[in-house]
N, C-alpha and C positions, 0 to 999 in steps of 0.2 A: 301260666302269671305265678303257681305256684312253686317253679325252680327257682324263678327271680328272686326269691326271699332268701334262698340262700346262698347267695353270692355275696361278693365282696362290693362297696363303693367304689374301690380305688382300681382302678384296671392296671395289669402287669403288663407286661412285654414278654413274649417268647420270643427264641431264638432267631426264627425267621423276622421278627420287626414288626410280627402283627399281634395286636392286642387280645386274649381271649379270659374270658370270664370263668373262674373258677368254682367247683359246686363244691356245697358242703362246709364251706366257712360260716360262721353266724356273722351277723353282720355287728357293727360296734356298737357299744353300750354309749347312749346317749345323744344316738342320734337316729329319730323314725325314719321311717320310709314314708314318703307319702305316696297313699292311694290315688288313684284314679275317682275324681267324684261321681259320689252316689247316688241316687235319687233319695233311694230308700234304705238308708243305713239303720242298725239296730239301735236300741235305746243303749244310751253311755251307764255302763254298770261299773266304771273304773276298773275292768281287768284289761289288761295287756292283751291285745288281739293282732292276729297277723292276717294278711289280704286272704290266705285260706279261708280262715274264719269270719269273713265280712258279712254281711247282712244280704239276705237274697228275699228280691220281692213276691217269690213262689212260696219257698219254704219258711220263711218267717212273714208272710204277711198280717196274721193277728197280731203280730208286737209293733208294728208301725203306726206312729201317731202322728199326726200334726206339727207336733214340736220338733220332731225329727227328720225335719225337710230343711236340706240345702238350699232350696230351690221354689220362691212362690209365686204365684201370678199376678198379686199386687206390685211384689219389687223389681218384675220381670215389667212391668208394664210402665211404672215411673223411676227406670233407671235415669240419674241424672246426665250421668256421662256420654249418654249416647245422643247424638246431634240431630236424628229424625226418629219418626216411628218406624219399625220393622213394618214392610208391607204383610210379609206370609207369617206374623205373629199366632193367627189363629188357624194357619193350616199344619202347621210342623205338628211333627210326632213328639209326645211326652217323652223323657227319656234326659240320657247323658247329655247329648247337645243340644237341648232345649235352651239353652241359656252358653253365652262364649265365657269361656273362664281361660285362665292362663295356663298352658301346660310348663310347668317347670322343666328346665335342659337334665337330661338323663345323667346320672353321675355314675353310669357303667361305661359311658363313651368319652375317648379320652379330647382335652381340648387342641383342636388344629390351629396349627398356626403358621406364619410365610416360613418360618424356619424349614419345617419340617419339607417345606418343595426345594429347598436350597440347592441340595446335590442333585435334584432333577436338572432344575435349571442351568447349571452351571455347564453339566453332561450335553445340554442341548441350545446352549446358546450359541456356539458357532453354525450348526447346522440352521436354529434359525433366522441369522442375519443371512447365510448364503440364500435361505429362501425368499427372504424379505428382496432381497437384489433382487434374484430372479423376477420376482411378480412385477416390480419396476422396469426392466428389460422385455419380459414378455408378458403381453395381457393374459388376463385368466379367462378358460374356454367358458367359466360361466359369466364372467364379466362381458365378452362378447356378445355370450345366447341371450342374457339381460338384455344388451341394448338394442340387438335384434327384436327381442320379445318387445321391448318399449316402443320402439320404432312402431313395428307390428300392431301392436294395441294402439298405438298415436293413429296411424293409417285407419286404423276400425274406427275409433271412434270418432275420427275425422268423416269419414264415410256415412256413420249412422249419424251424425249431427247433420251433415248435409241433407237427409233424408226428410228433417223439420223445417218448415215453410219458412224462407227469411221472411216473414212479416211478424212472425214473434220474435223476432232478433235484434230487430229495429229499437232504436233508443226511444222513438215517440210510438212506442206501442201502448194505445188505452183501448178497453174496450168500451168506455161511455162514448167514444167517436162512434158516429153509427155508419161509416165506410168500415171501419175496421172491424167492427161488430157482424155487419150484414157478410164481409170476405170470409170472418171464421166461420160464422155459423149461417151458413145461407137458406134462406127462410123458406124460401121460394121452392126449396123441395117437401117442405113439411103443410103448407097452405094447400093444398088442394083443395079441388070447388065440391069435390063429395065427402069432406069432413075425412077424419083421420082412416089410413089402410092401411094392411099388412105391409106394402112397400113403403109407406112412410114411417112405420115403426121398425122395421129393417135399414132404413136409410139411418135414424136417429141412433140407434144402436150401434153400425156401424162409425158414425161419425164420434160418438163415444168411444170406441175402440180405439180410433184412430188418436185419439186427443190423447188418451189414456197413454199409448205407444210414444206418444211425442214427450212426455211427462216421464215414462220411465226412461228413455233415452238419453234427456238432461239430467235426470239424476243420476244414472250409472257414471255419465262421464264427470259430473261435478264431486262424485266419489272419487273416481279413479284418478282426479287431480289432486284431492288432497290426500291420498297415500303417497303418491308422487313426491308430495314437498313434507311428510312426516320427517324422514332423517334428517331435512334443514334443521328442523326445530329443536330436535338431539342434541345436533351438533351446535346449537347457539349455546344449550345448556352447559354441555360439558364444557365449550370456552368458557361460560361465566364462572362456572365453579375454578376451574384453573386461575382466572382473572384474581379470585377472591382470597384465592392460594397467594399468589404471588404478593396481591396486597399486604396481605398477613406477612410475610417475610421483610415487605420495605416498611412496615411500621416498626417490628422487631432492629432491623437494622438503624434505623434512623432513630428507636430511643436509645439505642446503645450510643450512638454518635453524639447525640445531646448529653447523655452521662457522661462521657468522655472529656468532653469539652468542657461544660461546666467543672470537672476536676481540675482539667488546665487552667480555666479562670481561676479558680481558689488558692494553685497553690503558686501559677505563674505569674499572675499578674497584677493582683490586688495589694502587696505588696509594695514591689515597685511603681504602681502609680500613686500609691499614697503618699510615697515620698517624691516625688513627682511634684505633687500639690502642695506639698509643704516647701517645696525649693519658691516655687511660682507665686505662694503665699508671702515670703519674705520678699522677694523681688519687687513685688507690689506693695508692697510698705515703703520701701526705698525709695520708689518712683514718686507716692505722697510725697514723704519728704524734699525731695528734689522741688516738685509741684510749689510747695508752700516756699519754699526761698525764693522761687521765682517769680511769685504773687508779692514776696517782699520788694522784691528788687523793682516790678512795672509799678505797683503803689507810689515809689518816687518818681515817676517820668514826669507828670504835668510840673511839678512846681523845679523841676529841672529845666523843663523848657519853656516856661515862662521868664526864667533868671536868664535864658539863653536869647530870649526874644528883646528882652530890655537891652539888652548889649547890641544887638542887631546882628547878631550870628543865627543868619540865616541858613546859610548851609549845616551847621552841624546841627539847628532845632530841626531841620527838616529828615537829618539822619537818623536820628533819636526817635522824632516819632513814628518815620517808616518802620524801624527795629521794632520797635513797642509795639506798632499795629499787628504787624507778623508773628511778633508772638502771641498776641491776643487771638489771632485766627488760628493759629496752628496746635498750641499748648494750653493756653489759657480759655478756650471758646467755652461759653455755657455758663459761665464762673457770674452768679448773681450779681458779687460785688463790683466788678467791673462793667456792667450793662451800660453805663453812659459813657466810659471812658474813649470809648470807638469814635463815637460822635465828636466828642470833646476834642480832640486828636484832629480831626476831618477836618472842623471849624479853621482851628489855628494853621492846618495846611494851605486850607482857601486862603486866608489873610495873605501868607505870603508868596503866593504864586501871581496875587490879583495884579502887581507892576508888571509883572512878567508879559502877560495874557493883555496888557492893555497897549502895550508897546507892540508886541508880536501883530495884534489885530489894526494899527495905525499902517504898518511896515505891509500888510496884505491890502487896504484899502489902496494904497499911494500907487502901490505895483500895477493892479487889475484896470485901474482905472483911468492908465494915459492911454495917451496915441499907440495905436496896434504897430503899426509901421514905426513905432521908435526904438531906436537901438541903444543901449544891449537889450537882449531879451531878460535877462536876469537884472533886475536893480539894486544896485548896493551889495552885491555878494558878500561881501564880508560883512556886514550887518546880518542879513540872513543868516548866515553859517554860526553866528556867536547867539544871536537869538534861539535858534534851535537848539545849539550847543546846551544853554542856561535852562534850556525848559524839557531836554533831558534829563539833567543831572539832578533837575528839582521835581524831576518824574511826574511832570505833569504831561501827559499823553496825549490829551483830549485836544489842542491846539490845533490840528490837523478841522474841527469842526470849525473853527471860526475862519479859516481858511473856506472853507465850502459854503459856509453863508455869503462871506464878499463875493466869493467866484459869482453864485447866481444873482446877485443883485449888479455886478459888472454882463453878464450874459444879460439880462436884461435892458440893460440902456445900451448895449450894441445894437440890437434890432431898430431900437426907436432910433439910434443915429444912423442908421444905414437908409431907413424911412426917409428920415428929414433931407438927407444929402440926396435922393433919388426925386424927392416931390421938387427940390428946390430948380432941378433941370426941366421939371414937366410945368409946360405954361397952360394947360386946360386946367390944372389942379389949384385951387385958391387955397392957401393954407387958413387965411382969415374965416373962412366961409367954414371950409371941413376942416375941424380939429381933431377932430379923433383919427386914428391911426389905421384900425382897419376900415374906416370908409375911405381914406385916403387910398389905402391898397383896391378895395372894389374900383375906384374910378380908373385907375390904371390899363392900358390896355393889354392883353398877351405878352406881346413883344417887353413892353415896360416890365410890368410884373417879373416877365423872365429874367432881366437883365436885374432886378430887386434882388430878386431870389438869388441871382447867384453870386452877387456884390456880399450879402449876409452869407453865405456858403463861406465865399472867400473870408471875412473880417473873421469867422468863426474857426476856421482852418489857425489863421494868425493867434488867436486868442487861444486855441488849444494846445499850439506850440510854445506857447509863452508860459502857460501851466506848465506842461512837462518840463520846460528849462528849470522854473523855478523847483516844483515837485525833484528833478533830479539832484539839485542842489542839498536839498533835507535828506535824499537816501546817502548822498555821499557823508554827510556828518552821521547818521544812522549807522553805517560800515564801520565807517572811523570806529564808532563806539562798540561795536562788536567786534573788531579784530583787538582793541584794547581788552575787552570782556577775554577773551578767549588767551591774550598772553598773560593777563593777569590770573587765569584758571590751573595755567602750566606750572605759575611760580608756587601758587597755593598748594597744587598738588605735590611738588618736590619737598615744600617745607611739611607735608604732610607728613611724606615718605621718609624723611629726616628724623621726624619725632618718632615714628612708631619704631624704627630702628633704636634709637637710645633709650623709648621705653621700654621695650622687649624683656631685657633682663630682668628686671625691675617690676615686673608686671604683677596684679595681685595675682593670689592663691586663691580666686573665690570659689572654683571650681574642681578643687582637691578633694578625691574621696567620689567627687560626683560622677565624672566620668565614668566610672565603674558601669555606670546603667543605661552605658552607651545604646547597648543591643536592642535595649525596649525604645519603641514609638508609642507615640503621642499623640494623636491628628495628624500622620505621617510626615513628622518630625522625630529626628534622634533628640534625645533629653537634651547631649552636650550642647547640640545646635541650639535648640530653644532657650539654652541660660546663657549662650552667647550670645542670641540676638537681644535677649532682655540687658544684657550686659551693656551692648552698643547703645540701646536706646537710653539707659540711665547717661550714658556717658554725652548724647546728645544734648538731654536737658541740662547738663551741668554746664556744657560749653553755652548755649542761650542763654541760664541766667549770668554767667560770667559777662557775657558779651551785650547784656541790656548794662551790668553795671560799668562796663569800658565807656560804653555810649553815655552813659549819662556822665561820669568821670571825666572823660577827654574826646568831648561831641567832633572836635575839628581835624582827629588825629584819626579816625575810624578808617575803614579797607572799603574802599568802593565798590567791590566786586565780592561781599560777601554771601554768598550764594549757597554752600555747602555747609557739612558738618563742620569744620574748623574754620567758623566764623573769625577768633580771636586773632588770627594771623593779621597782620596791617605789612602795607607794602611801602608807601611813598606819604608821607605826612601832608601833601598838600593834594592830593587825591581826592573826589568827593564820591559818593556812593552815587551808580548807574542802574537804570533799569535792566532786569536780567534779559536772558537770550530772548525768552518768551514772548517778553514786552517788547522787545525792540523788533523782531520778527512778527508780532501784530502790527509794529507801527509800517513794518515794513509793507505789511497785506493792507493797514489803510491809507498809504501812499497809493499803490495800485488802484485800489478801489476809488480815491479821490480823485486819478485821473479818470476812470469807468464814468464817474458821477459828472464830472466837467462833459463828457461826452453824452452820456443822457442828457443834463441841460441843454445841451447845443441842439442836440433832435428836437427834444421839447419846444422850443421857440422856434425853431423852424417849421415846426408841426402847426404852431399859433399862425403864422404866416401862410400856411395854404389853409388850413382851414378858414382863416379871413376873407381868401379868395372865393373857398369854394362854399361858402355860405350863398350865395347869390344864382348858385349853378354853373358860375360860367366853366366849371373844369369839364363838365358835363359835355361841353356844346365842343370840345375841342376833338381836332380833327386826330386821323391816325398817326401823323407825322407830328403834330404838334406836344399830341399826349407820350410822344416816344422819347421827345427829345426833352419834358418836362422827368419821364422817366429815366433819361440817362444822365440826368443831371443830378438826381437825387439818389440815384446807385451811385454815381461818381463820389458824390460826396461823402456818401453813406461806406464807399472801400475806403475814403482817404482818410476818414475817423478812425477807421478800424483799423489802418496798417498806422495809423501815429497812437493809437492809444490802447492797442489790442483790445478792442472791446465790439462786440457787435451789437450795436442799440438797435430796439424794435421798434420804437415811438415812430419813426418819422417813416420807416418802411409799412407801417401799420397805416398810418393815414394814405399813405399813397395807394396802400392796397385795397383802403374802402374806394378811395378810386378809381383804381385799377378794377375792381369788379364791375361797375358800371360799364366800363369802356369794355370788358370783356362780355358783358352779356348783349352787349350792340354788337359787337364783334361775332360772336358765336351765332347771333339770331341771323345776321345778315346771310352767313354763308350755307347756315342751314335749310334758309328760306332759297339759296341759289340754287343748292344741291336737290332738294324735292322738286324743284321745275325743272332741273334736267332729267331728272327720272321720270318724271309725268312725260317726258317729251321725247324718251328714250325707245326705240326701235328695237332695242336690243341683235344688232347687226354690227358685224365685225367694220371696226372704225381705222382709217388710217392712222398711223403715230409720225405727228411732225417729228421737225429735227430738233426742236426747242425744246419737245418731253424728252426724248432720248438724250439729250443734253443733262437736263435736270434728272433722272434717273442715273446716269453716270455720274453725277457728281456725289449724290447720296451714297454711290457704291465707294466713291472715294473717300468718303465719311465725312462728307460738308452737307451738314443738314438744315443748308438756309436757301433760302430764294438768291437768283444773280442779281448782284447790286444793280449791273447794266445790261444791256442787250447785246447778245454775242454777232458782230457784223460777219454779214455771208449767212444767217439762216435761211434767208429766203431763198438762195440759189438752191440750196439741196431739198431733195425730192421727200417725200415721206415714205416713212417704211410699213410695211406689212404688216410686220410683228413689232414688239416691244423688247428690247434684250435686255435680262436682266441678271447678270453674272452670268453672262451666257446661255441661258434659257430664253427661250422663246414665249413670249404671252400674248396671245390674242385677245384685245381687248376692244370693249366700248371707251365712245367720247365722255363720258361720264365719270370712266373712271380714270382717265386722264386728268380730267379736272379735280378729282379727289385727292390725285396727289400733287396737286399743285397748293389744293386747298389747307392738307394736312401739314406741306412745307409752310405754311403761310402762320400755321399756330406753332409750329415748332420756333420760327423766325421771331414771332412775337414773344415766346418765352426768352429767347436769346435777348431781346433789347430787355424787357423786362422782366426779370429772374423773379422776381416778390408774387408773380402772379401763377407761377408753374403748377399749384397746386388746382387752382381754379379753374386753369384753362385745361388742364390735362382731363377734369371732371367733364369739361365741355366738347374736348375731342372725342372723348369716350360717347359722348350721349351722341355725337355724330357718325361717328362708325356704325352706333347700334341702328340710327335711323337709315343708314345707308341697307346694312345687311337685313333688316326687317322691312323695309319698302322693297329693296329688290324681292325677296321671297314673297310678298304677296304682288308683286307684279306677275313676276318669272311661274314661281311653283302655285301660287294661287291663282294665275291667268287674271291676274286685275291689268294687265296691258293690250287684252283683247277689248275692254271698255273706254281703256285712259288713251291710248294711242290707236286703237281702231285696227289690230292684228286680226288674221283671219284665222290663225292657230299657233300655240306656243310649241315649235318644232322642236327636234333632237340638238339642231345645232343651237337655237337658243337657249337652252339649257346649258351644254357643253359649254356655251361662252359664257353665260352666268356663272359657271363653276370655275373657270377660269379667271376671272375677274376677280373673284373672291378667294381664289388661292394666290392672286399678286396682291392683294390688300393683308390676306396673312401673312405674305411674308415680307412685309413693312413692318408690321405690328411689333417686333421685337427692335426693329432700329428704332423707332419711335420711343417704344419704351426706356430703352438704352438712352436715347436723350435727355427724356424728362428726367431719368434716376440721375444725372449728372447734375440736376437745377434744383434736387429734392433736397432738404436736410433727411438725415437718418431716421428719424422720429417719425417723419412725412412718407415713409415707405409702404407705408399700410395701403395708400390708394392705388397703390401699383397693381395692386390684384384686378382692379378693373382691366386691365390688358388680357390678364389669363381669360378671365368670363367672357370677353371679347372673342379669344382666339377660340374659347372652345364653340362660342356661338356660330362662326364662322366655318370652324371645323363640321360643325354637325350639320349644316346647311347644305355643306359642299357634298356629305356624307347621301343627304335628302337629296342632291340634286342624281347623284349615282344612283340611289336607290329609283327613282323616280325613271331612270333611263333602262334600267332592270326590269321595271314593272312593265314596261312599254313593250318589251320585246317578251316577256311572259304570257302576256295577253295575249299577243301575235302568235306565240310557238300553242298555247291550249287552243284558238280559235283554228290556227291550222293544221295541228298534228291529231284532233279530234274527227278529220276527216281522211286521217293517214289509212290506207289499205296495202296488204303485201301481196301485189300481184303484180305482175310483170305488164308493160314495161319497165326498164329500170335505169337510170333512177327515176323514182317515182316522181307526180308533178308536186308532192305537198313539199316534199324535200329542196325542189328546184326553187320554190317558191320562200323556201326560209331561207335558202342560201342568198337569194336575192335582197330579200331583208338585210340579213347581215350586212350583204356588202355594201347597201344604202345607209346601214346605221355607220359602217365603218369610215365610209365615204363624206359624212357628215360631222364626224367627231376625230377623224383621224390627226386633222389638219391643226386641230384648236387644243386637243388634249396633250400631253406628253404621253412617250411611248412606254414607259413602264404603266401610267394611268390606262392606259387603251387597253395593254395587257390583263390588268386586273379586272378592269369593266367587264372585259369579253371571256373572262377566264368566269366570271359572276354568272355572263349568260349563256354560257355553255353549259355551268350546271343547271339552270331552269329548263335548257331544253333537252337535257337528259333526263332531267325528273320528269316531263311531258312526254318524251318518246317511249319509256320505261311503263309509266301507265299505260298508254295505248298499248303495247307489245301483251301488257298483262291483260289488258282487257279482250286482245285478239286471242290470246292464249298462243303467241309465239312464244317458244322457248329454246334455248342453246343447247339444239340437241343435235345438229348438224344436216337436219331435212332441207327441206327445197323452201321452205320459210325463211329459216335462218340465213339460208343463201342469200335470200332479195333482200332480206335486211342488211346484212354484210355489207349490201353491195351499194346498197343507200347510205348505210355508214361512213363507208369510204369516200364515197362520193363527199359527203357534208365536211368529214374530214380535209380533205384537198382541198374543196372551196374555200373553208376557212383560214386555213394556214397559206393559201395564196396571197390573202391580205395584206396589206405592207406592214411590220412590225409581229406580223403572227405565226410567223415559219415556224418558230422554236416551240410556241405553246403546244404543253402537254393537256391535249383532250383528254386524255382518258375514256375513251369511249366504252370501255369494256364495263361501265358499271351499270349500264341501261338493262345488262339480262340478271334477273332474279337469280339468287344465290341458292344450290342444291344445297339442300337439308338432308 
C-alpha cells in the first residue's frame, strides 16, 4: 500500500503496449488520493497525511473517539436506501466490510473500450466465419453428448416417476375421499388387536419413508423441468431488448420523416394553395352575380304567362312555364322569395291541360266499351294520334292513367255481359228470381259453367288485343317524337361546334398566368382544370338566364328540343317544346306497364268468376279428368295472355293453385293408402314383369315421362318376363315396385297437365318415396313382414330382392328430379333438395341390407370356426360347412344382384372369414413356420379358395388369404 502513494494517477504505456506504473513520482497537486474506508481513523488535525500515516486501532487506540467513527450502529440500522433489513446484521464482524460502500474506480488502470479489441477482431473475423459455418454443417460433439445426456436424463426421470403410484397422478386425487385415504394409508396394518407393536411402528416408518421418497422424486423431476426451460426465458428477454432497439430506431426515422414532410408543406404547398383559394373565391362571386341576374329574369315570368293566356297562346305559355320550372328546380332551388312560384305555375299548367284530358277520356271510353267483335281494332286512328301528340307536346304524360281507369271499368262490364248472354240460354235459371251474378254462376252445372268460363277467356283475349292495338298506335307516336328529338339534337351539336370554332380565337383570357400552377393539385384536380370547370358553369348560368328572357319575349318561336347547355339555338319557328328522351322512355315503359295491367285486370276478373263458383265447394268435388280440363283451360288462357302481353300474371294461377292444393291432397292420400296396402300384403318374392310395365320403363328411357294415352294392342299376347330391363341391366323386383313406378308416373303426368302444382306435387311425391323406404325397412330389415303377412323368416333372398328394388327406385330419382326441374321456376329449385335427401336415405338403406348380409355370414363364421381344429383328415369338416354356406349365399343372391355388387359383397364376407380364421389360428397357436399344422391349414385354405372362386362371377376374385397369418416381428 505504501508504494502506491508514489505512483502517478495517469497510466503510461510501454513499448510493448502494456501499461506500467512508475515509481518515485509524486502525486499531482490539488488531487487527493482516496483511501479505503477506515473504521477508526485519527482525529482531524489539519495536517496533510498520506496512507502510510493513517490511523491504527492497535497503535492509536487511546486517541479514537466516537466522533471519529464513519459508520455507527443507528445509521446502519435506519438506512432508508435498503429495501429490506439485513438478516445477518448482528452476526457480522465489525470492521471495514460492516457497511456497504461504493468503491471508486482506480485511477491507475486504463479505460478499456471496444476500439482496443478492433485489430484482434479483424484478424480473427475470417476464422470465426469459417468456424460458424462448420458449426452449422457438423454438429458439436458437446451438443450431441448434451442431447444424449438429456435423453438419458428424461428416461431416468420417467423411470423414477413410474415408481410413484398412479393414484397420486390422478386429477381427482383427494385425501378427503375415504377410499383414496384408505388406499394411501392402509390403516389395517396399524390397527392390531393388541395395540401398537414393534411391527406396526416399523410399518409406519416404512410408509413414511416411502411417501418421502415419492415426494423427493416428484420435486427432483419438477426442478429438472424448470432448469430445462430456463434458456427459453433468457432468449425471450434478449428478443425483447432487440425489439425495443428497433422500435427506437423506427421512432427516430418517423420523427425525421415528419419533419421533412412539414418542411415540404411549408415551402411548396401553402403558397400555391392560397392562390387557388383566391381564384375560387373570385369565381364564386361571379356565380353569385349571374344567379342574381337569373332571379331578376324569373321574377317577370308570371306576368308574362298571364298575358299569353289572355291571348290564348297556350303553347307559348306552357313552354315558358316549363322553362321557368326547370330553372327553379336546377338553379334557384331553395330561394325563399320563389317558394310559391312553383305551385302557381303548376296551377296554370293544369288549367291549360284540362281540355285535352277531357277529350282523351271520352275517346278511351267510347273505344273500350264498343262491341268486342266490331272492326276495326283501333277506333278513329287519326284522332288518337292527334290527341297523343298534343298531350306529349303539352308534356301531360299521365294521360295513360285515364286510359287505365277506363280499361278497368270496361273489364268489369265484360264479365257481366258474358254471364248475362250465357244465362239467357239456360232455362233452369230464372233471372227475375236470381238477380245476383254470383248466384247465377253457382246454379250452373259444371259443363255450363265451363262454357261460361271459356267464353269469358275468349272475350278477354279480344279485349287485350284491342288494348294492345291502341297502345301500339300511342307507342308509334312516342317513337316519332323520339326520332325528332334525336334529329334536333344532331342539329344542335353541329350548331354548337360551329359556334365554338368561331369563338375560339376571341376566347377570354381568364386563365392567363394561372396555368403556371397546373403542376399543383387540389382534391385530385389540376388547378387549371378546376378553373376551366368553373368557367363552364358560369357559361351555363348565363345561357339559362338568356333562355328565360328569350322565352318571355318570344314564346312562340322557342326551340322544342332544348335539353342541353346551348338552349338559345332555335330550329323552326313552328315547332313546340317536346318531352326529353328520359320522359319519353318513361312513357314507353308506362305503355308496357299498362299492357301488363290490362293482363292483370283480366286475370283478376277471371279469379272472381272462379272463386264465385268455388264458394259452395263444387270445385273440390270435381273428378281428376274435370279438374285437368279446368286446369288446361286456365293454363291455356294464361299462356295466351303471356304471349299477347309478355306478362306472367299470378292471380289466376294463384286461385287455381288454391283449388289444386285440395285436389293434390286428395290425389296423394289415395295413392299413399294404395301403396301402404300393397306393402302390407307384399311377400317379398320375385314377381314376373308384364309387358305393359316393360313398355312403360322403355318409354321412360326414351324421355317420355308420361303415362300412355291408350292401351297398346297386343300386350295380352306377350308373355311376362322374369326380370325388368332398364338400360340393358336386369332388375329382379316385387310387384309393389312395379306399381310404384306407375304411381310416380301418375304424379309426373299430373304435373304435366297442371304445372302450377309442381311444387306441392314434388313435396307429396317425396313423402310417398320416403313412406316406401321407411315401410319396406320396417317389413324387411325390421322383420315386420313376419307378423304382417306371416312369413316364417326373412331370408337372404328377401334381403337381396329388397335391396334390388331400392336400387331401381334410386335409378329413377334423378329422372324424376330432372322432370320436375323443368316445371319449376329458378327461385323454386331449393325444393329439389328433397330428392338428394331421399337418395341418401335409399343408399343408406341399401348399405344396411348389405351390412345385414355380411353380418349373417359373420355370425355363421364365428359359430363354425370356433370349433375348427387343425388335424387330419383335410379338408376339415368346418371348412366344408363354410364353403357349403358360401355356395348357398351365392345361389340366393347371384341372380338378384349385379355381378359387381356380388363381388364386393363376397369380398366383405371373405374379410370376415379371414378375421375369424386368423383369430382361431392364433388361439390354437398355429403359425407360419412350415410345420405340419401349417401344412394342414394351407390345404384347408386352398380348398376354401378353390370353392369360392368356383362360384359364378367370383373366379377372378382376389381373396388374399395370406393375411390369416400373424406377421413376424
